[in-house]
N, C-alpha and C positions, 0 to 999 in steps of 0.2 A: 632646477635644484634650489631648495629653499635657502634663504640667507643663513649663514652660519654652519651649513652642512659641510662635513669633511669631504675633502677631494680624494682621499685615498681609496682606491678600488678594493684593495685587499681587506679593508676593514668591514666591507659590506657582505651581507648575505645575498644570495642571487636574486631574491625578489626585490631587493633594494637597488639593484642596478637599473638606472633609467634607460629608456628606449633610445637607441642610437646615440650614445654619448661620444663626444670627442675624447679620445684617450691619448694622453701623453705618456710615453714609455721612456723613462730615464735609461741611458746606456752609459755605463762607467767602465771600471776595470778592477782587477785585483793585482796590483803590481807595486814594485818599490817606488817610493817617493822620498828618496834621501833618508838620512839618519834621523830626521825630525818629524816626518809626517807618516800617517798610517797607510797601510796598503790599499785601503778602500777610499782614498782621497777623491779620486775621480767620481766614484759612485755617490759619495756624500754630496759632492757639488752638483752632480746631475739631478739627484733627487730634490735638492733644495731649489734649483732653478725650475724644475718642472712643477713642483708644488707652488712656488711663488708665482709662476706664470698662470697656473690654473686658477689660483685665488684672484689674481689680478683680472683675468678675463671674466671670471664669475661675478666679481664685484662690479665691474664696469659694464657687464652685459653687452660686450661688443659683438659677440658671435650670436647671430639670430637665424632662425629658420622658420618660415611660415609665421613670422611675427613673434615667436617665442624664443627665449634665451636657450641656447644649446648647452646641455649639461656638459661639464668638463671634469674628467676624472684622471688620476695619476695611477698608472699600473705599478706593480712591484718592479724594481730595477733589474736590468740585465747586467750582471756583475762579472761573469767569466766571458772575456772577449778576446781581442787580438793584441797581445802584449809581448810578442816575440822579441822585440828590441830590448826588453828588460830581462831576458834570460841571463843567468849568471848572478842575479841577486836573489838570495833566499826569500821565499814568500810569494814571488811572482807566480801567477797561475794564468796560463793562456790557452785558448782553444784554437787560435789561428784564424786567418781571414776567411777561409772557405767554410770552416765549421760555423763561424759567426754568421756568414751570409745565409747558410742553410737554416740556422736557428731563427733568424729574423724572418725569413720567408715563411717558415712553418708557423711561427707565432702569429703573424698577420693573417694567414689563411684561417687559422683557428678563431682569432678574435673577430674577424669580419662577419661571423655568423650572428653577432649581437651588437657590435660596435658601429659607431659612425666613423668619421675620419680618424686616422691614427697618425701621430707625429712622434718620431723618435727624437729625444733630446739628448744629444751626445756630449760627453765631456772628456773624451780621450781621442787624441789624434790618430792613434794606431787603428781606430775603428773606421776611418773614413772610407777606405776602399770597400770594406765589407758592407757598410751602409749603402754606399752608392750603387753597388752591384745588386744588393737585395732589393732596394726600393725601386730601382729601374726595372727589374724583373716583375715586381709586384704591380707596378703601375701598368706595365704592358699587359698583365693579366686582368686589368680593370679595377684594381683595388684603389681606394681613396686613401693613400698613404704618402707621407713625406718625411723628411728629416731635416734637422738643423744642428749646427755646432753651437754650443752654449756660449762660446767665447772664453771659457775657462779651461777646456781640455786642449792643452797646447803641447801635447807630447810630440817629440821630434820625429821619430821614425815613422814612415808612411805618411808624413805630413806633406804638404805641397800645395799647389794651387787650389785643390779641393777644400783646404782648410782655411785659406786666407784670401783676401782680395788681392788685386794686382800690386798693391803697394806693400804687401806683407803684413796687413793688419787682420786681426781676427774679427768675429762677428760683433764684438763690442767696440771695435775701432782702435784697439791698442796695438802698438808695435810689438810683435811677438818674437823678434829676431834674437833677443838676448835674454829672454825670460821664458824658456820653453817648458821647463819641467821642475816642479818642486821649488820654484823660485819665489819672487815677491808676490805674484798674483795668487797662486794656489795656497801659499802659506798664509797670506792675509785672509783669504776666504775661509780657511780652516780655523784660524784664530777667532773668526766671527761665528762660524757654525758649530764647531766642536773643539773649543779651546783645551779641554781636558785631554785631547788626543794629540796635541802638538807639544813637541819637546824642544822648545826654543833654545835651551842650553846646548843642544846638539846641532843647531842650525849653523851652517857654514857656507861661504860662497862656493859655488861649483864652477863649472866651465861657463864663462860669460861671453865666449866668442859668438859672433853671429851664427845663427842656425845654418845658413847656407854653407858656411865654411866647414861645419861639422858633419854635414849629411853624408859625404862619401865614407868617412870613417865609421859613422853610425851604421850605415848600410852594410859595411863589411864586418863589423865586430860588435854591433850593438852599442847601447849607451855606455856600458862599462868601458869601452875602448877610448872614450873621450872624457869620461867623468867617473872616476873610481867611487865617488860618494853617491853617484846617481843623480846629482843635481845639475841642472842646466839653467843657470841664473844665480841670483843672490837673494836668499830669503832673509837676510839678517835685519833688514829695515822693515819687515812686514809688521802689520798691526791689525787688530780687530776692527778699528775704525775704518781703515782702508778697505778691509774685507767687506764691511757693511755697505760702503759706498759702491764698491765693485759689484756686489751682488744685486743691489738695487738697479744699477745701470744694465746689468745683464738681463734681469727679469723684465725690465721695460722693453729692451730690445727684442728679446725672445717673444714676448707677448705681442709686440707689433708685427713680427714676422708671421706668427700663427694667425693673427687677426686678418691681415691683409697682404701678406707676402704671396709670392707665386713660385712654384717649383721650377727649377731649371731642368736641363736634360737628364740630370742624375737624380731628380726628385728632391734636391736640396732647396729649401725655402730661401728665397732672395727677396730683397725689397722690390715692390712692384714699381715699374717705371711710370712716371706721370705721362700724360698725353704730350706735354711739351718736350719730354726727353726721349720719347719713342721716335725711332727713325721713320 
């Protein structure tokens, strides 16, 4: 891919699609994000992370095959996903885990006629089960596909060990226990990415209890059962500057995972163990 070329797949005519590109597919949601953030927050973040990682990888030419740089493109996002935990809030649109799994499976089967490796860049915690099941099946079928969590999609329901490390940190290394949804992190990112869509005058602290304490009630009654505003965390101190720093760190981390991570048993990219750390 020549220097300065756009990474957006959707903007290209078919003859301009390079041979066997690495394709990053952002996976977001359309769901409530409190009274101050837009419904497409997760999708906006997923696209920004995928585009940033694609540009980072292209500029640094880390990915190579047969001595040449591997082209990297970003597909249009998957926006309708698994957001059942946010039912009860107007505007939420969810297709559920099983429909999401089927969508991802068929999407990859179609893309693999022309693409190289495919990586799903997820920014919504409710998608983790669907992603893990779909990618596991696809890898069993022989497809070169993986997924990763962006470090920003920290939605509470359906979260669990698949979304965090053993210490409760996300892929960017931050403690996610009390900032799960529409809190400081997501609000800061949106103030950086799309400030015109953020209504900070309406921002208010939500439920800031540790996520583990909230999960039984969320599993039984959704986010509305523990946070009438839809917020899990406190967005009031969010800033665009913090969002810029967070996004930079996420992009660097995601780029490193794509460049030299290795998929676990569910197809999720993890840091590759060094020889010294391997058993």
